[in-house]
PLY file of the C-alpha trace (Angstrom):
ply
format ascii 1.0
element vertex 352
property float x
property float y
property float z
element edge 351
property int vertex1
property int vertex2
end_header
158.20 -51.45 115.43
156.41 -47.70 114.73
157.37 -44.20 115.28
155.32 -43.95 118.07
158.38 -47.06 119.94
161.15 -45.61 117.31
160.53 -41.79 119.53
159.09 -43.23 122.58
159.99 -46.98 124.39
158.06 -46.07 126.88
154.68 -44.55 127.55
152.90 -42.71 130.85
149.64 -42.16 131.89
149.85 -38.07 131.25
147.85 -36.23 128.69
147.88 -36.95 125.07
149.72 -34.48 123.20
147.22 -32.99 120.08
148.78 -31.34 116.60
146.23 -28.19 115.37
148.57 -27.07 112.85
151.27 -26.83 111.03
152.51 -22.67 109.78
154.37 -22.47 107.36
153.74 -25.66 105.98
156.52 -25.79 103.63
160.09 -25.96 104.72
163.45 -25.88 103.46
166.28 -27.93 105.52
166.94 -25.79 108.36
163.71 -23.45 108.29
161.99 -23.15 111.21
157.93 -24.21 111.51
154.84 -23.57 114.33
153.30 -25.98 115.26
150.01 -24.83 117.49
147.75 -27.25 119.34
147.42 -28.70 123.75
149.84 -30.42 125.40
152.72 -29.89 123.28
155.19 -29.23 126.37
155.94 -32.21 128.88
155.41 -31.68 132.82
158.28 -32.42 133.88
160.83 -29.67 133.20
162.45 -30.83 129.42
162.24 -30.29 125.18
159.37 -32.08 123.94
160.44 -34.42 121.29
159.90 -33.23 117.37
160.08 -35.82 114.41
159.94 -35.24 110.72
159.15 -38.39 109.75
162.33 -41.01 110.38
164.51 -37.67 110.96
164.71 -35.34 114.60
164.35 -32.09 114.32
165.60 -29.65 117.43
162.94 -27.16 119.24
163.81 -24.00 119.30
160.70 -22.63 121.85
158.18 -24.85 123.18
154.98 -24.17 125.45
151.47 -25.94 126.39
149.83 -24.89 123.17
153.20 -23.94 120.34
156.56 -24.75 119.79
158.71 -23.68 117.14
160.53 -26.49 115.50
163.38 -26.76 112.78
163.47 -28.53 110.07
166.47 -31.29 110.03
169.03 -31.99 106.77
167.65 -34.89 105.43
164.09 -34.74 105.94
161.95 -35.36 103.71
158.11 -34.09 103.37
155.73 -36.16 104.73
154.58 -36.56 108.79
155.75 -34.49 111.60
155.11 -35.84 115.48
155.78 -34.30 118.93
156.26 -36.76 121.61
155.53 -35.41 125.34
154.77 -37.03 127.87
154.91 -40.55 127.07
152.94 -40.25 124.55
152.77 -39.24 120.98
150.93 -36.67 118.51
149.03 -36.57 115.78
150.54 -36.10 112.74
150.38 -32.82 110.90
151.62 -31.69 107.81
154.53 -30.23 106.12
156.37 -30.40 102.09
160.42 -30.01 101.96
162.35 -29.17 100.16
165.00 -31.43 98.09
168.13 -29.59 96.87
169.01 -29.71 93.29
171.95 -28.03 92.65
174.55 -27.11 95.06
177.73 -24.35 94.88
176.59 -21.81 92.76
175.94 -18.36 94.04
172.62 -16.75 92.05
171.45 -13.08 93.46
167.79 -13.74 91.87
165.28 -16.07 90.95
166.43 -18.42 88.63
165.21 -19.62 85.04
163.12 -21.95 83.07
162.96 -22.88 79.49
159.46 -23.54 77.24
161.04 -26.99 77.54
161.44 -26.93 82.37
165.72 -27.06 82.01
166.40 -24.61 84.78
169.36 -21.82 84.52
171.31 -20.55 87.29
173.18 -17.75 87.57
177.25 -17.68 89.38
176.91 -14.30 90.28
180.72 -14.05 91.87
181.51 -11.28 93.22
180.93 -7.62 91.27
183.65 -6.82 89.40
185.63 -10.66 89.75
184.68 -12.95 86.33
184.50 -16.42 87.56
184.94 -19.68 84.88
180.50 -20.04 84.60
178.62 -17.38 83.92
175.04 -19.51 84.38
174.41 -23.27 85.34
171.59 -25.79 83.19
170.32 -27.46 85.03
168.84 -30.12 83.14
164.69 -32.30 84.11
166.85 -35.70 85.40
168.88 -32.21 87.27
171.71 -33.16 85.36
173.70 -29.70 86.23
175.97 -28.23 83.31
177.69 -25.39 82.39
176.46 -23.67 80.43
177.30 -19.99 79.73
180.97 -18.07 80.26
182.86 -14.76 80.10
180.09 -12.80 81.14
180.96 -10.91 84.27
178.61 -10.63 86.94
175.77 -12.31 85.69
172.49 -11.55 87.49
168.99 -12.11 85.76
167.59 -14.33 83.55
164.34 -14.53 81.25
163.09 -15.90 78.26
160.89 -13.87 75.74
158.38 -16.18 73.86
160.66 -17.58 70.94
162.86 -19.20 74.01
166.00 -16.37 73.67
167.78 -15.51 76.15
168.92 -12.24 77.77
171.10 -11.82 80.54
171.84 -8.95 83.04
175.34 -7.84 83.44
174.90 -5.85 87.36
179.35 -5.32 86.13
178.93 -4.22 82.52
175.70 -2.43 83.36
174.35 -5.04 79.93
171.69 -6.63 78.78
173.28 -10.31 76.96
171.25 -11.85 74.50
172.86 -15.72 73.98
171.66 -18.40 71.77
171.21 -21.64 71.88
175.17 -22.12 71.09
176.17 -20.32 73.80
176.88 -17.19 71.41
176.68 -13.48 73.85
175.30 -10.44 71.47
174.80 -7.33 73.23
170.64 -6.31 72.97
171.71 -3.72 75.08
173.86 -1.11 77.46
174.44 2.18 79.75
171.94 0.48 82.11
173.48 1.64 84.74
173.85 -2.16 87.88
171.35 -3.59 85.57
170.47 -6.09 87.77
166.58 -7.82 87.58
164.37 -8.38 84.08
161.52 -9.15 82.98
158.96 -8.48 79.39
155.78 -7.65 79.04
152.31 -9.02 77.65
154.18 -6.71 74.32
157.88 -8.44 75.11
159.10 -4.76 75.56
162.40 -5.92 77.61
162.18 -4.07 80.92
165.54 -3.43 83.40
166.66 -2.55 87.18
168.89 -0.05 87.29
169.06 -0.72 90.89
171.07 3.31 91.39
167.09 4.39 91.44
165.59 3.47 87.31
163.69 0.65 85.25
164.21 1.30 81.43
162.16 -0.23 78.76
163.38 -2.05 75.81
160.92 -1.52 72.97
161.03 -3.94 70.24
162.55 -2.47 67.78
165.45 -1.64 70.78
164.25 1.88 72.04
165.64 2.33 75.06
163.65 4.95 77.93
162.97 5.66 81.67
159.69 3.60 82.62
159.79 4.56 86.52
162.49 6.07 89.19
162.68 4.25 92.49
164.78 4.88 95.61
167.92 3.49 94.99
168.47 -0.46 96.07
171.89 -1.67 98.39
171.44 -4.79 96.30
168.91 -4.86 93.06
166.29 -4.23 91.46
163.91 -8.07 91.01
160.92 -7.60 88.65
158.61 -9.47 87.22
155.36 -8.62 85.50
150.95 -9.51 87.11
148.36 -11.81 85.33
146.94 -7.90 84.19
150.59 -6.30 82.67
151.25 -4.24 86.25
154.92 -4.13 86.90
155.71 -5.69 90.36
159.41 -4.59 91.45
161.59 -5.33 95.11
164.88 -3.44 96.06
165.89 -3.59 99.14
167.33 -0.78 100.83
168.90 -0.38 104.51
165.86 -0.23 106.29
164.34 -3.25 108.10
160.74 -2.44 106.59
160.72 -2.27 102.71
158.56 -1.62 99.95
157.53 -4.20 97.14
156.38 -1.69 94.03
153.65 -1.37 91.54
153.91 0.38 88.34
151.64 0.87 85.95
151.71 -0.50 81.94
152.04 4.39 81.90
154.41 3.86 84.99
152.64 5.41 87.83
154.56 3.59 91.13
152.65 3.19 93.92
153.56 1.49 97.11
151.71 -2.30 96.97
153.47 -3.79 99.81
155.40 -2.42 102.66
156.99 -4.36 105.62
159.43 -6.82 104.69
162.85 -7.44 105.19
165.60 -7.62 102.27
162.62 -8.72 99.71
164.68 -10.02 96.54
163.01 -12.24 93.49
159.19 -12.90 93.27
157.29 -14.53 90.93
153.23 -14.88 90.95
150.48 -17.29 90.51
148.01 -17.62 88.06
145.29 -16.03 90.83
147.78 -13.43 91.45
148.68 -13.88 94.51
152.65 -12.72 94.68
155.16 -14.88 95.93
158.36 -12.88 97.33
161.85 -13.83 98.67
162.20 -11.75 102.16
161.77 -11.69 105.88
157.90 -10.86 107.18
158.00 -9.95 110.73
161.44 -11.42 111.10
160.84 -14.75 109.80
163.17 -15.57 106.03
161.68 -17.29 103.28
158.53 -17.84 100.89
156.64 -14.81 101.56
152.74 -14.52 99.69
150.83 -11.43 99.31
147.76 -11.93 98.28
146.11 -9.42 95.90
144.52 -7.84 98.72
148.15 -7.23 100.02
147.56 -9.86 103.20
150.75 -11.41 103.83
151.27 -14.42 104.94
154.78 -16.76 105.00
154.49 -19.66 102.90
158.34 -20.77 102.60
159.98 -21.36 105.55
164.19 -21.21 105.25
167.23 -19.07 105.17
169.28 -17.95 102.75
166.51 -17.48 99.83
167.31 -14.61 97.23
164.41 -15.36 94.40
161.67 -18.17 93.29
160.26 -19.39 90.00
157.25 -21.33 89.34
157.98 -24.97 87.30
155.63 -27.76 85.23
153.96 -30.05 87.54
152.55 -27.79 89.56
156.11 -27.60 91.57
158.63 -24.12 92.56
162.21 -23.71 92.45
163.90 -22.14 95.19
167.20 -20.28 95.23
169.95 -19.27 98.32
172.81 -17.88 97.51
174.87 -21.03 96.65
172.04 -23.64 95.79
168.51 -24.28 94.34
165.08 -26.86 95.35
162.93 -28.04 93.91
159.62 -28.64 96.40
156.04 -29.79 94.96
153.74 -27.00 96.03
150.34 -27.86 94.15
150.97 -23.90 93.06
150.44 -23.11 89.49
152.73 -20.80 89.16
152.12 -17.90 86.11
154.25 -16.66 83.19
154.26 -15.34 79.42
156.20 -18.72 78.46
153.73 -20.59 76.21
151.35 -18.22 76.85
0 1
1 2
2 3
3 4
4 5
5 6
6 7
7 8
8 9
9 10
10 11
11 12
12 13
13 14
14 15
15 16
16 17
17 18
18 19
19 20
20 21
21 22
22 23
23 24
24 25
25 26
26 27
27 28
28 29
29 30
30 31
31 32
32 33
33 34
34 35
35 36
36 37
37 38
38 39
39 40
40 41
41 42
42 43
43 44
44 45
45 46
46 47
47 48
48 49
49 50
50 51
51 52
52 53
53 54
54 55
55 56
56 57
57 58
58 59
59 60
60 61
61 62
62 63
63 64
64 65
65 66
66 67
67 68
68 69
69 70
70 71
71 72
72 73
73 74
74 75
75 76
76 77
77 78
78 79
79 80
80 81
81 82
82 83
83 84
84 85
85 86
86 87
87 88
88 89
89 90
90 91
91 92
92 93
93 94
94 95
95 96
96 97
97 98
98 99
99 100
100 101
101 102
102 103
103 104
104 105
105 106
106 107
107 108
108 109
109 110
110 111
111 112
112 113
113 114
114 115
115 116
116 117
117 118
118 119
119 120
120 121
121 122
122 123
123 124
124 125
125 126
126 127
127 128
128 129
129 130
130 131
131 132
132 133
133 134
134 135
135 136
136 137
137 138
138 139
139 140
140 141
141 142
142 143
143 144
144 145
145 146
146 147
147 148
148 149
149 150
150 151
151 152
152 153
153 154
154 155
155 156
156 157
157 158
158 159
159 160
160 161
161 162
162 163
163 164
164 165
165 166
166 167
167 168
168 169
169 170
170 171
171 172
172 173
173 174
174 175
175 176
176 177
177 178
178 179
179 180
180 181
181 182
182 183
183 184
184 185
185 186
186 187
187 188
188 189
189 190
190 191
191 192
192 193
193 194
194 195
195 196
196 197
197 198
198 199
199 200
200 201
201 202
202 203
203 204
204 205
205 206
206 207
207 208
208 209
209 210
210 211
211 212
212 213
213 214
214 215
215 216
216 217
217 218
218 219
219 220
220 221
221 222
222 223
223 224
224 225
225 226
226 227
227 228
228 229
229 230
230 231
231 232
232 233
233 234
234 235
235 236
236 237
237 238
238 239
239 240
240 241
241 242
242 243
243 244
244 245
245 246
246 247
247 248
248 249
249 250
250 251
251 252
252 253
253 254
254 255
255 256
256 257
257 258
258 259
259 260
260 261
261 262
262 263
263 264
264 265
265 266
266 267
267 268
268 269
269 270
270 271
271 272
272 273
273 274
274 275
275 276
276 277
277 278
278 279
279 280
280 281
281 282
282 283
283 284
284 285
285 286
286 287
287 288
288 289
289 290
290 291
291 292
292 293
293 294
294 295
295 296
296 297
297 298
298 299
299 300
300 301
301 302
302 303
303 304
304 305
305 306
306 307
307 308
308 309
309 310
310 311
311 312
312 313
313 314
314 315
315 316
316 317
317 318
318 319
319 320
320 321
321 322
322 323
323 324
324 325
325 326
326 327
327 328
328 329
329 330
330 331
331 332
332 333
333 334
334 335
335 336
336 337
337 338
338 339
339 340
340 341
341 342
342 343
343 344
344 345
345 346
346 347
347 348
348 349
349 350
350 351
C-alpha cells in the first residue's frame, strides 16, 4: 500500500494540493515548518493532513496557499506531503535532527575535539554542584561522564593542541583540563565567566556577562578587550574567518543584538532584531548561525555577511550549535543534543 492509500483511503475529484516550498527545510521534533503551495486547505471545513514520512504532524494554521505544521516526534529526514480533498500532494523535503544524548543541561554551544568527539555540559543552577559537569559523546554516540567537581561548567573551547578549556560562571574562573580530567586554573577573576573562544593567535577571550570581554594572551596576561551591555543570561562568543569576534548576550529586550568586535576592540552592531540570542558558529563562507528567535520563531537563525537573516532550523529550547565532521551540525537544547545532516561546512580554528 502506498503513502497515498495509507493517508486517504478514498479519492475525490477536487483539486489536488501542490507543495511549492517547505521553510525552513530543517527542524527538530516539535519545530514548525511553513508549507506554501496551492489547494492546501480542504473544500470542507476540515484541516488538511500533513505526513512526515510515516508519521502525521499537527497542523497549526492552514489556508489555501500555505499551512504551518509541527514536526512530530518520531519523524525522520525525508518527504513531507499534504492530503486534502481525497488527494495527496507532491513531496517536499525536510531534514529532521536526531537526538543523540539527553538528560543534559547545556547553557551554550557544545564543543568538538579534533577527533570529532563531542563535549556538552550539565551546568545546573548557579551555585549548585552537580555530580557530572561535562559529558563526552564519542563518534559512536556513546555518552560517558568526563569531568566532575566543576561548579556551573558553562562554555568549552579547544586550542590547536587539543587542550580543553572550560569556564565556570559561578567561580569566575577558566580551567584548563588535561586528557585525564585533571583541572588547573588558567585564569581567574573573570566575573561571571560565560562564553570563551580562541582567536587565530590562540589568545583566549572570556565573556563576563556583567559587561566585559577579557582577552588572555598566551603568557596569561589579561586585558579588557571590550565592554558591552550586561546580559541577563550569558555572553556567547565565536570568531569569524576574518578574525572579528562576534558576541551575543540576551538582555531584557526582545530585539537583541549580535555584536561585532574587530581586532582592535572596536564594537559595532552587526545585526539587531533577535529574541534571546545565544550560542553561535560560522560556516566556511562567513555565514553566522545563532540559536535565537526571529520574528517570533525559535530555532537556528542564519545571518549572511551582509546581515540578511532567515530561519535555517526550526526548534524550541535551542541554546547553541557546533559544526561537526561530515557536513553535519550538533544542536544543543536545554536538555539534550541532536545531530543534523545539513550539508554545510563549518569553520573552526581546530585543524587549521
